[in-house]
C-alpha positions in Angstrom: 2.4 49.0 40.3 5.1 46.1 39.6 6.6 45.2 42.8 10.1 47.6 43.1 13.3 46.0 42.7 14.1 45.5 46.4 10.7 44.3 47.0 11.8 41.2 44.7 14.6 40.7 46.0 13.0 40.3 49.5 10.5 37.8 47.9 13.8 36.1 46.3 15.7 35.7 49.8 12.6 35.2 51.5 11.8 32.0 49.5 15.3 30.6 49.8 15.4 30.6 53.8 16.7 33.6 54.2 15.0 36.6 56.8 17.0 39.3 54.8 14.7 42.8 54.4 16.2 45.3 52.2 15.9 48.9 52.1 17.2 52.8 52.0 16.9 54.5 55.3 16.1 58.2 56.4 19.7 58.9 56.0 19.3 57.1 52.3 21.7 54.1 53.8 21.2 50.9 52.0 20.4 48.5 55.2 19.3 45.1 55.6 16.8 44.0 58.4 17.1 40.8 60.1 14.6 39.6 63.2 14.4 42.6 64.8 18.2 43.7 63.9 18.7 46.5 61.1 22.4 46.7 60.4 24.2 49.1 56.6 25.2 45.8 53.7 28.4 46.8 54.4 28.2 44.0 58.0 26.2 41.3 55.6 28.3 38.2 55.7 30.0 37.6 52.1 27.6 34.2 51.6 24.8 37.1 52.2 26.8 40.0 49.6 26.8 37.0 46.9 23.3 36.3 47.1 22.5 39.8 47.3 24.4 41.1 44.1 23.3 37.8 42.1 19.6 38.3 42.5 19.8 42.7 42.0 21.9 41.1 38.4 18.9 38.8 37.4 16.5 42.0 38.6 17.7 44.2 37.1 18.4 42.6 33.4 16.8 43.7 29.9 13.6 41.1 29.1 15.4 38.4 26.9 18.8 38.6 28.5 20.8 35.3 28.3 22.5 34.8 32.4 25.6 32.3 32.7 26.5 31.9 36.7 29.4 30.4 37.3 29.4 28.1 40.1 27.1 29.5 42.2 28.1 26.9 45.2 31.3 28.6 45.5 29.6 31.4 46.9 27.0 30.5 48.7 26.0 28.1 51.6 25.5 24.4 50.0 22.3 24.0 52.6 20.3 27.3 50.4 22.1 27.1 46.8 19.2 25.3 45.0 16.7 27.4 47.3 18.1 30.9 46.5 18.6 29.4 42.4 15.3 28.1 42.3 14.4 31.2 43.7 15.8 33.1 41.2 14.6 32.0 38.0 11.1 31.5 39.3 11.3 35.3 39.6 12.6 36.2 36.0 10.0 34.1 33.6 11.4 36.6 31.2 15.4 35.9 31.7 17.1 32.3 30.6 19.5 31.3 33.4 22.7 28.7 32.3 24.2 27.4 35.7 27.6 25.6 35.8 27.8 23.9 38.8 29.8 20.8 40.3 27.1 20.5 43.0 24.9 17.4 42.6 22.0 18.5 45.2 21.4 21.7 42.7 21.4 19.7 40.0 18.8 18.0 41.2 17.3 20.7 42.6 17.0 22.3 39.1 15.8 19.2 37.0 13.6 18.9 39.3 11.8 21.8 38.2 12.0 20.6 34.6 15.5 22.0 33.9 17.1 20.9 31.4 20.5 19.2 32.1 24.1 18.7 30.1 26.9 16.4 30.9 30.1 18.1 29.8 32.0 14.8 29.6 35.7 16.4 28.1 36.9 19.3 26.2 39.0 19.1 22.8 41.6 21.7 23.3 44.2 23.3 20.0 46.6 25.3 20.9 45.9 26.4 24.8 41.9 27.2 23.2 38.8 24.8 23.9 38.3 23.6 20.2 35.3 21.6 21.0 33.3 20.5 23.9 31.5 16.5 24.2 27.9 17.3 25.8 25.0 15.3 26.3 21.9 15.6 28.0 21.7 13.6 31.9 18.5 12.1 30.3 20.7 9.9 27.4 22.7 8.8 30.6 22.7 4.9 31.5 20.2 3.9 34.5 22.2 3.7 38.2 22.0 3.5 41.6 22.8 6.9 43.4 26.1 6.4 43.8 27.1 5.5 40.6 25.5 8.9 39.1 26.9 10.7 41.5 30.0 9.3 40.3 29.6 9.9 36.7 28.7 13.6 37.0 31.5 14.3 39.6 33.5 13.5 36.2 35.5 9.9 37.5 36.9 8.5 35.1 37.9 5.2 36.7 34.9 3.5 38.3 35.0 0.4 40.6 31.8 -0.8 41.8 32.0 -3.6 44.8 29.1 -4.9 47.0 27.5 -2.8 49.8 26.3 1.1 50.2 28.2 3.9 51.6 28.2 2.8 55.3 29.9 0.0 54.8 33.3 -0.7 56.1 34.5 -2.5 52.5 34.7 0.5 50.5 37.8 2.5 52.9 39.4 -1.4 53.1 38.7 -1.3 48.7 39.8 2.7 49.1 43.4 1.8 50.6 43.8 -1.1 48.4 42.9 0.8 44.8 43.4 4.3 45.8 43.1 5.1 42.1 40.0 4.2 41.4 37.0 5.7 43.0 34.6 3.1 44.8 31.6 2.7 44.5 29.5 0.5 46.7 26.3 -0.9 44.5 24.4 -2.9 46.5 24.0 -6.8 46.1 26.4 -8.6 43.4 23.5 -8.9 40.8 23.3 -4.7 41.0 27.6 -4.5 40.6 27.2 -6.7 37.4 24.4 -4.8 36.0 26.0 -1.5 36.9 29.2 -2.6 35.1 27.2 -3.9 31.9 24.6 -0.7 31.7 28.3 0.9 31.7 30.0 -1.0 29.0 27.0 -1.0 26.6 26.8 2.3 26.9 30.9 3.8 26.0 30.0 5.9 23.3 28.2 8.3 25.9 31.0 8.4 28.6 34.7 8.1 28.9 34.1 6.0 32.3 36.9 2.8 32.7 33.9 0.6 34.4 34.8 -2.5 36.5 33.4 -4.8 38.9 34.1 -6.6 42.2 32.2 -9.5 43.9 32.7 -11.8 46.6 33.7 -15.5 45.6 30.7 -17.5 47.2 32.4 -20.5 45.8 32.1 -20.0 42.8 34.4 -22.1 40.8 36.5 -21.6 37.7 34.4 -21.3 34.9 32.1 -18.9 36.2 34.6 -16.5 37.5 36.1 -16.8 33.4 33.1 -15.5 32.5 32.7 -12.6 34.6 36.0 -11.8 34.3 35.3 -11.4 30.1 32.6 -9.0 31.7 35.1 -6.7 33.6 33.7 -8.2 36.8 36.5 -9.2 39.7 35.6 -12.5 41.4 37.0 -12.5 44.8 39.2 -15.6 45.2 37.8 -15.7 48.6 34.4 -16.4 50.1 34.3 -12.7 51.0 36.1 -9.9 50.9 36.2 -9.1 55.2 38.6 -12.4 54.4 41.3 -10.5 53.4 41.5 -9.2 57.1 42.2 -12.9 58.1 44.5 -13.9 55.6 47.9 -15.6 56.9 50.2 -13.0 55.2 47.8 -10.4 57.1 48.0 -11.5 59.9 51.6 -11.7 59.9 52.3 -8.4 59.1 49.9 -6.8 62.1 51.7 -9.6 64.6 54.9 -8.0 63.4 53.7 -4.5 64.7 51.9 -6.1 67.6 55.0 -7.5 68.4 57.1 -4.6 68.2 54.1 -3.1 70.4 54.5 -5.6 73.0 57.9 -6.5 72.5 57.1 -10.2 72.5 57.9 -12.6 69.7 55.7 -12.0 66.7 55.6 -15.5 65.8 55.2 -16.8 69.1 51.8 -14.6 69.2 50.6 -15.5 65.6 50.9 -19.5 66.5 49.1 -19.0 69.6 46.1 -16.8 68.0 45.8 -19.4 65.1 45.2 -22.3 67.8 42.7 -20.5 69.1 40.6 -19.8 66.4 41.0 -23.1 65.3 40.2 -24.9 68.6 36.8 -22.1 68.3 36.0 -24.1 65.0 36.6 -27.4 65.7 33.2 -28.1 67.5 30.6 -30.2 64.7 28.0 -27.0 65.6 30.5 -24.7 64.5 31.9 -26.5 61.1 27.6 -27.1 60.8 27.1 -23.5 60.0 30.8 -22.9 58.3 29.0 -25.7 55.7 25.8 -24.7 55.9 26.2 -20.9 55.2 28.5 -21.9 52.1 26.0 -24.1 50.7 23.1 -21.5 50.8 25.5 -19.6 48.2 26.1 -22.9 46.2 22.0 -23.7 46.4 21.1 -20.5 44.7 23.8 -20.4 42.5 22.5 -23.6 40.9 18.8 -23.1 41.1 19.5 -19.9 39.2 21.3 -22.1 36.6 18.8 -24.3 36.0 15.7 -22.1 35.3 14.0 -23.6 32.1 14.9 -21.5 28.9 11.7 -20.0 27.9 11.4 -22.0 25.1 11.8 -25.3 26.5 8.8 -24.4 28.8 5.6 -26.7 28.6 2.2 -26.3 29.7 2.6 -28.6 32.6 1.3 -28.1 36.1 4.2 -28.1 38.2 7.6 -27.6 37.0 10.4 -29.4 39.4 14.5 -28.1 40.1 16.6 -31.3 41.9 20.3 -30.5 42.9 22.1 -32.2 45.2 22.5 -30.9 48.6 26.2 -29.5 49.3 25.9 -29.7 52.9 28.0 -32.7 54.1 30.4 -32.4 51.4 31.0 -28.8 52.7 31.1 -30.4 56.4 34.2 -32.5 55.2 35.8 -29.8 54.0 35.6 -28.1 56.7 36.5 -30.3 59.0 39.6 -31.6 56.8 40.8 -28.3 56.7 40.6 -27.5 59.9 42.2 -30.9 60.9 45.0 -30.0 58.8 45.5 -26.5 60.4 45.4 -25.3 57.0 44.5 -21.3 58.0 44.8 -19.9 53.6 42.2 -22.3 52.7 40.0 -22.2 55.6 39.9 -18.4 55.4 39.4 -18.4 50.8 36.8 -21.1 51.0 34.2 -20.5 54.5 32.6 -17.6 55.4 34.6 -16.8 59.4 32.7 -12.8 59.7 30.2 -15.3 61.5 32.1 -17.7 63.4 34.7 -17.2 66.1 37.6 -18.0 64.3 37.8 -13.9 63.7 37.5 -12.7 67.0 40.1 -15.0 68.4 42.7 -14.5 65.7 42.2 -10.1 67.0 42.4 -11.4 70.7 45.6 -13.4 70.4 47.0 -11.0 69.0 46.4 -8.5 71.9 43.4 -6.7 70.2 39.7 -6.2 72.0 37.7 -7.6 69.7 37.7 -8.5 66.0 36.4 -4.4 65.2 39.6 -3.5 66.6 41.6 -5.4 64.9 39.8 -5.2 61.0 40.2 -1.0 62.5 44.1 -1.3 62.5 44.0 -3.2 59.5 42.7 -0.6 57.5 44.8 2.2 59.2 47.9 0.3 58.7 46.8 0.3 55.3 47.8 3.7 55.0 51.5 4.1 55.6 52.6 0.3 55.4 53.0 -0.3 51.4 54.2 -4.1 52.4 50.5 -4.6 53.6 49.0 -3.4 50.6 50.9 -4.9 48.7 50.8 -8.7 50.3 46.8 -7.7 50.2 46.6 -6.9 46.6 48.5 -9.6 45.6 45.9 -11.9 47.1 43.0 -10.0 45.4 45.1 -10.6 42.5 44.5 -9.0 39.3 41.7 -6.7 38.4 40.3 -6.5 34.7 41.1 -4.0 31.9 38.0 -2.0 32.1 38.8 -0.7 28.7 39.1 -3.2 26.7 40.7 -2.1 22.7 37.6 -1.4 21.0 37.2 1.4 23.7 40.1 2.8 23.1 39.7 2.7 19.5 36.2 4.5 20.1 37.1 7.3 21.4 40.0 7.8 19.0 37.0 7.8 16.3 34.6 10.3 18.2 37.5 12.6 19.0 38.3 12.7 15.2 34.9 13.3 14.6 35.0 16.3 17.2 38.2 17.5 15.1 36.1 17.4 11.6 32.9 19.0 13.4 34.8 21.8 14.7 37.2 22.2 11.7 
């Protein structure tokens, strides 16, 4: 004999990790048993009831039925929904199931079972009714990092790829500065550049407006212009953490601290800056700043000098010669410190590993640079002036959506209209 519907439902729940067995007792009551406790199904949780109803619909469907299940994650706990839906599909291979979901984990679970996955990018409406859908197979989307993929599938339209990972404190800083963008940490600068390029090369597959932001790393104006044309913003300072210590930001924080402690903010900041300069005035600190920059300059110089395939011969050795920038960077650091040019120091050099940051923070009466930076991020949420100062320091962001892209969108929508007609 084939298993009864209740036995089939029990099996679905078992594969989902939910220890439920359903039966009809001697009083003709529909009950559920969990562990050693038996109780009426009316006492089940709302999520369990939803799962039971859904399982019953699938088990009792006629062969050849196509079931449309809309957003099961709204009724099932996220911890069990992927396994539950997989168990449903496995229980009836003679029934087709179409899922509509915003749950990336559920999507991953189903595609792992060789299910076909499609991404609905937009809907074309006419007089309040849907006229056409723009649907593409996920297999046609460009290769991307996992955070980028999740942002794409989440229906976001303005993506800003930045350096770092999801745990980086740079992300909340960028989110404060650019609240209308979805910030996607994408690894190192190379990964950011590749991610933006991949999206921009696949514009016919999406409506995404994508830009990248990478650290300045002592880059020259000519290189910056090249990246700008590729929708990559090169920060005007060495690294994004420099934002915290730019003079205009430190001034704003000192104003807040002056109000808090009842002291003159200019005096407070002046003393902090004096201590910060003293901390990097010694030869070892200056040399460390010079070497940090030199590594970045040398790495970029080597890549620029890698020969083209056509110029390679059969020589056994290949020599790339570059001038060491250490002494020139040291001289520049020494000069800027002697002049007390805080703006140039913060812009040009990697100060995050120097004592400069701690001295600024403690001079402004914070216990550490981490507390100071956290205060900047928190203040940005309610201080539009501080946000504006920071945005001005960063400078304009590339458009991210060239005119050709806009034209492609318009042309594609016209095609949808003609197809629907």
